[in-house]
C-alpha positions as CSV (number, residue, x, y, z in Angstrom):
1,X,3.3,29.9,-1.7
2,X,3.3,26.2,-2.5
3,X,0.2,24.9,-4.1
4,X,-1.3,21.5,-3.8
5,X,-1.3,19.4,-7.0
6,X,-4.7,17.7,-7.2
7,X,-4.7,14.3,-8.7
8,X,-7.6,12.0,-9.5
9,X,-10.0,11.9,-6.6
10,X,-9.4,9.0,-4.3
11,X,-12.6,7.5,-2.9
12,X,-11.7,3.9,-1.9
13,X,-13.5,2.9,1.3
14,X,-11.5,3.1,4.5
15,X,-10.7,-0.5,5.8
16,X,-13.1,-1.8,8.4
17,X,-10.2,-2.5,10.8
18,X,-8.9,1.1,10.9
19,X,-10.3,2.0,14.3
20,X,-9.0,-1.2,15.8
21,X,-5.5,-0.7,14.3
22,X,-5.5,2.9,15.6
23,X,-6.6,1.8,19.1
24,X,-3.8,-0.7,19.3
25,X,-1.2,1.9,18.1
26,X,-2.5,4.5,20.7
27,X,-2.3,2.0,23.5
28,X,1.1,0.9,22.4
29,X,2.4,4.5,22.6
30,X,0.5,5.9,25.6
31,X,0.9,2.8,27.8
32,X,-0.3,3.8,31.3
33,X,-0.4,7.5,30.5
34,X,1.5,10.3,28.9
35,X,3.8,11.4,31.8
36,X,5.4,14.3,30.0
37,X,2.1,15.8,28.9
38,X,1.5,16.3,32.6
39,X,4.0,19.3,32.4
40,X,1.2,21.2,30.6
41,X,-1.7,22.7,32.5
42,X,-4.8,20.5,32.2
43,X,-6.9,23.3,30.9
44,X,-4.4,24.6,28.4
45,X,-5.4,24.7,24.7
46,X,-3.2,24.9,21.7
47,X,-3.1,25.2,17.9
48,X,-0.8,23.1,15.7
49,X,0.1,22.8,12.1
50,X,1.5,19.8,10.3
51,X,4.1,20.5,7.6
52,X,5.5,18.0,5.0
53,X,9.2,18.5,4.4
54,X,9.5,16.8,1.1
55,X,7.3,16.1,-2.0
56,X,4.9,13.3,-1.3
57,X,1.5,11.8,-2.0
58,X,-0.6,12.5,1.1
59,X,-2.3,9.4,2.5
60,X,-3.5,8.4,5.9
61,X,-5.9,11.1,6.8
62,X,-8.5,8.7,8.3
63,X,-5.9,7.1,10.6
64,X,-4.6,10.5,11.6
65,X,-8.1,11.8,12.4
66,X,-9.0,8.6,14.3
67,X,-6.0,8.9,16.6
68,X,-7.2,12.3,17.9
69,X,-10.8,11.3,17.9
70,X,-10.0,8.4,20.2
71,X,-7.9,10.6,22.5
72,X,-10.1,13.7,22.7
73,X,-13.4,14.6,21.0
74,X,-12.5,18.3,21.6
75,X,-9.8,18.3,18.9
76,X,-10.7,19.9,15.6
77,X,-8.7,19.2,12.4
78,X,-8.8,21.2,9.2
79,X,-7.2,19.5,6.3
80,X,-5.7,21.7,3.5
81,X,-5.0,18.8,1.1
82,X,-7.2,15.9,0.0
83,X,-6.3,12.2,0.3
84,X,-4.2,11.4,-2.7
85,X,-3.0,14.9,-3.4
86,X,0.7,15.5,-4.1
87,X,2.2,18.1,-1.7
88,X,5.3,20.1,-2.1
89,X,8.2,20.5,0.5
90,X,7.3,22.8,3.4
91,X,3.6,22.8,2.6
92,X,1.1,23.0,5.4
93,X,-1.0,19.8,5.3
94,X,-3.5,20.4,8.1
95,X,-4.3,22.6,11.2
96,X,-5.4,21.3,14.6
97,X,-6.8,23.0,17.6
98,X,-7.9,21.7,21.0
99,X,-6.7,20.6,24.4
100,X,-2.9,20.9,24.5
101,X,-2.2,17.7,26.4
102,X,-4.2,15.6,24.0
103,X,-2.5,17.2,21.0
104,X,0.9,16.4,22.5
105,X,-0.1,12.8,23.3
106,X,-1.4,12.0,19.9
107,X,1.3,13.7,17.9
108,X,3.7,10.8,17.4
109,X,1.1,8.1,16.7
110,X,-0.8,10.3,14.2
111,X,2.4,11.2,12.4
112,X,3.5,7.6,12.3
113,X,0.5,6.6,10.3
114,X,0.7,9.7,8.1
115,X,4.5,9.2,7.3
116,X,4.1,5.4,6.6
117,X,1.0,5.5,4.5
118,X,2.1,8.6,2.6
119,X,5.4,6.8,1.9
120,X,3.5,3.8,0.5
121,X,1.3,5.9,-1.6
122,X,4.2,7.9,-2.9
123,X,6.1,4.8,-3.9
124,X,2.9,3.4,-5.6
125,X,2.5,6.6,-7.5
126,X,6.1,6.5,-8.8
127,X,5.6,2.9,-10.0
128,X,2.2,3.5,-11.5
129,X,3.5,6.6,-13.4
130,X,6.4,4.5,-14.7
131,X,3.9,2.3,-16.5
132,X,1.7,5.1,-17.8
133,X,1.0,4.7,-21.5
134,X,1.3,0.9,-21.4
135,X,-1.4,-1.7,-21.0
136,X,0.5,-3.2,-18.0
137,X,-0.3,-2.5,-14.4
138,X,1.7,-2.6,-11.2
139,X,0.5,-4.8,-8.3
140,X,1.4,-4.9,-4.7
141,X,2.1,-8.0,-2.7
142,X,1.6,-9.4,0.9
143,X,5.0,-8.1,1.9
144,X,3.5,-5.5,4.2
145,X,4.3,-4.2,7.7
146,X,2.7,-6.6,10.2
147,X,-0.5,-5.1,11.5
148,X,-0.8,-2.6,8.6
149,X,-1.8,-4.9,5.8
150,X,-5.2,-3.2,5.1
151,X,-3.7,0.3,5.6
152,X,-0.9,-0.2,3.2
153,X,-3.2,-1.8,0.6
154,X,-5.3,1.3,0.9
155,X,-2.3,3.5,0.4
156,X,-1.2,1.5,-2.6
157,X,-4.6,2.1,-4.2
158,X,-4.3,5.8,-3.1
159,X,-1.1,6.1,-5.1
160,X,-2.6,4.6,-8.2
161,X,-1.3,1.1,-8.2
162,X,-3.5,-2.1,-7.9
163,X,-3.9,-4.5,-5.0
164,X,-3.0,-8.2,-5.4
165,X,-4.8,-10.6,-2.9
166,X,-5.2,-9.1,0.6
167,X,-5.0,-12.4,2.5
168,X,-4.7,-16.1,1.9
169,X,-8.4,-16.6,1.6
170,X,-8.8,-14.2,-1.3
171,X,-7.5,-16.5,-4.0
172,X,-5.3,-19.5,-4.5
173,X,-1.7,-18.8,-5.4
174,X,0.3,-22.1,-6.0
175,X,4.0,-21.5,-5.3
176,X,7.1,-23.8,-5.6
177,X,6.6,-25.6,-2.3
178,X,2.9,-26.3,-3.1
179,X,3.9,-27.8,-6.4
180,X,6.5,-30.0,-4.7
181,X,3.9,-31.2,-2.1
182,X,1.3,-31.9,-4.8
183,X,3.8,-33.6,-7.2
184,X,3.4,-31.5,-10.3
185,X,2.0,-28.2,-11.6
186,X,-1.0,-30.0,-13.1
187,X,-1.7,-31.9,-9.9
188,X,-1.5,-28.8,-7.8
189,X,-4.0,-26.9,-10.0
190,X,-6.3,-29.9,-10.1
191,X,-6.4,-30.0,-6.3
192,X,-6.9,-26.2,-6.1
193,X,-10.0,-26.6,-8.3
194,X,-11.6,-28.8,-5.6
195,X,-11.3,-26.1,-2.9
196,X,-14.0,-23.8,-4.3
197,X,-14.9,-21.3,-6.9
198,X,-11.8,-19.1,-6.5
199,X,-9.3,-17.7,-8.9
200,X,-6.3,-19.9,-9.2
201,X,-2.8,-18.6,-9.9
202,X,0.4,-20.6,-10.2
203,X,3.9,-19.5,-9.9
204,X,6.3,-21.0,-12.6
205,X,10.0,-20.8,-12.9
206,X,10.5,-21.9,-16.5
207,X,8.6,-22.3,-19.8
208,X,8.0,-26.0,-19.3
209,X,6.0,-25.2,-16.1
210,X,4.2,-22.5,-18.0
211,X,3.0,-24.9,-20.6
212,X,1.8,-27.3,-17.9
213,X,-0.1,-24.5,-16.3
214,X,-1.7,-23.4,-19.6
215,X,-2.7,-27.0,-20.4
216,X,-4.5,-27.1,-17.0
217,X,-6.4,-23.9,-17.9
218,X,-5.2,-21.9,-14.9
219,X,-6.6,-18.4,-14.5
220,X,-3.3,-16.6,-14.0
221,X,0.4,-17.4,-14.1
222,X,3.1,-15.6,-12.1
223,X,6.4,-15.7,-14.0
224,X,9.1,-15.7,-11.3
225,X,12.4,-14.1,-12.2
226,X,12.1,-14.5,-16.0
227,X,14.3,-12.4,-18.2
228,X,12.6,-10.0,-20.6
229,X,13.5,-12.5,-23.4
230,X,11.8,-15.3,-21.6
231,X,8.8,-13.1,-20.7
232,X,8.3,-12.4,-24.4
233,X,8.3,-16.2,-25.1
234,X,5.9,-16.7,-22.3
235,X,3.5,-14.1,-23.7
236,X,3.8,-15.7,-27.2
237,X,3.1,-19.2,-25.8
238,X,0.1,-18.0,-23.9
239,X,-1.3,-16.2,-26.9
240,X,-0.7,-19.3,-29.1
241,X,-2.5,-21.5,-26.5
242,X,-5.7,-19.6,-27.0
243,X,-6.1,-19.3,-23.3
244,X,-7.3,-16.1,-21.5
245,X,-4.7,-16.7,-18.8
246,X,-3.2,-13.4,-17.5
247,X,0.5,-13.1,-16.9
248,X,2.2,-11.5,-14.0
249,X,6.0,-10.8,-13.9
250,X,7.7,-10.9,-10.5
251,X,11.3,-10.6,-9.4
252,X,12.3,-7.5,-7.5
253,X,11.9,-5.0,-10.3
254,X,13.5,-1.6,-10.0
255,X,11.6,1.5,-11.1
256,X,13.8,1.9,-14.2
257,X,13.1,-1.7,-15.3
258,X,9.4,-1.4,-15.5
259,X,9.0,0.0,-19.0
260,X,11.2,-2.7,-20.5
261,X,9.3,-5.4,-18.7
262,X,5.9,-4.0,-19.7
263,X,7.0,-4.0,-23.3
264,X,7.2,-7.8,-23.2
265,X,3.4,-7.9,-23.2
266,X,2.8,-9.2,-19.6
267,X,-0.4,-8.0,-18.0
268,X,0.9,-7.2,-14.5
269,X,4.2,-6.6,-12.7
270,X,4.1,-7.3,-8.9
271,X,6.5,-5.3,-6.7
272,X,7.0,-6.0,-3.0
273,X,9.0,-2.7,-2.8
274,X,5.7,-0.7,-2.8
275,X,5.1,-1.8,0.8
276,X,8.3,-3.3,2.2
277,X,10.9,-0.9,1.1
278,X,9.2,2.3,2.1
279,X,11.1,5.2,3.6
280,X,8.9,7.3,5.9
281,X,7.9,10.7,4.6
282,X,9.2,13.6,6.8
283,X,6.4,15.5,8.5
284,X,6.6,18.0,11.4
285,X,4.0,19.2,13.8
286,X,4.4,22.6,15.3
287,X,2.5,23.8,18.4
288,X,1.5,27.2,19.7
289,X,-0.1,27.4,23.2
290,X,-3.1,29.7,23.2
291,X,-3.4,32.4,25.8
292,X,-6.0,31.7,28.5
């Protein structure tokens, strides 16, 4: 019998927009009504089990539950794993019981959330584990599936990685086009300081821009596509400046590159792959009609 591997308890709050996101997904799938479910007697009840077919970090229970809660309050769900647990192939994740039509109608939408968020959490766990033992942490990005920003950010945290800004109003990130529009790194940072009391980060493409950013006392620098050799120089220059500026490396890092990049001394490595390159985890829901 497969046993659940229990990891550090995950207790992050569920995003406020979760019910709205689920409502949209259910409406998208059901449309004017589930025609095929009409083949089942209206008073029929069923039991179902959800099985994961591959090793994965389980994430998305609140979205899964909400799908069925919105469809039918008569559906009961018993979870056999906790949010953030690592499950093994062919392990039973949860059991459901209730009206057969509602179980059939909600199956695809509920599994869609579970497979996508578990995939995100699983990727985040792999990346976080790759940096275990270092002082560097992996960050996600805004490269998320449209409509699932908050859900995927939750899943990243569930997997053990950290969230970068959630939206454009969380912090100021000055990128190449902002610098061009402002005229220089220093000018862009100076303008950013007039917007409000928000953290300011600037993306730089070379050591000269880094020095300009450090001179302007920016809070954080994103080092875009720097080699490990240049990252070490950037860390050294930042240390010599006496600034408390944090350094974030970015540039499409693969899993096997993380340890080498962390060894340069940067504080963070941001990886869009956590949310944009996910491959859905394979789940299956099996039904058994109950005798009247």
